[in-house]
C-alpha positions, 0 to 999 in steps of 0.5 A: 853719782854712782848708779848702774842699771845692770839689766832690766832687773838689777840696779846698783846705786850709791847708798844714802842716808835715806836707805838706812832703815831699808838696810837695817831691815835687810840685815834684820831679816837675814841676821842668822844667815849673814852672821855666818860670814860677816863679822859686823852683823851683831853691831847692827841693832837698829837703823841708827847703825847705818845712819852713823856709817853711811856718812863715812861711806859717802866721804870715802866715795867722795874721796875716791877711796871706796864705794858702798852700793845697794843692789836692787832687784825689781826695785827692792833692796836685796843686797849690798856690794862694795869697793873696799880700800882702793890702793891707788899707788898699786891700782887695786882694790877688793870687792865685798858683797852680801845678798838676801838669802831668798835671792840666791840662785838667780844670778843676781850677785854674779851679774852685779859683780860683773857690772862692778868689775866693768866700772872698776876697770873702765871708769876707775882704771884699776889693774887688780881686783880681789875677792876674799871668801870664807873657805866654807862659803861655797856660794860666795866662792862661786861668784869669782870662779864664774867670772874668771878670777884666779884662785890665788890661795888661802889666807890662813886665819885671815878673819876673826869671826865671832870668837874664832879665826877662819881661813879666807880664799883669795881670788884675783882678776887682773886687767889683762885677764879681764880683756886679753886683747889688752894684755900688757897695755895696762898703763893708764897714765 
């Protein structure tokens, strides 16, 4: 089962049904903050939402199609990080994340994303990882920029969010960018 001890403060763990209430209160507490960037926030009206979606996440994990993990900081659930829609034929995927607004500025997400990247390259043997951020979500954009992702461009009107389209900035990190010593050696067969 997926569990990564990032450092002495942060742990990433597979989200299970017993986390539904905790996840709900995390979203509830940060509703207006998260709603600015995430299209699903209004759908979360009770813990039942997570009781319905967590089994779907667990099936996707069991089928090696993705991963939804909680981020714990000093034992408290303060965010979520995910591997979305693994494309095995092209060995690529995207990372998504969100964090309690009061946990910003401590490097928690940068450390969490870095640990997930290591997992994706070393364990899953992926070749390309993408992160997509709202064009005005500068805090989110700072994560891939700190971790050496290349800014590829803008997906014009790439996401519909509460009555309007907005642009997404696309970042990517290739296996050979992650460890330049391995440049050209990304054949995982």
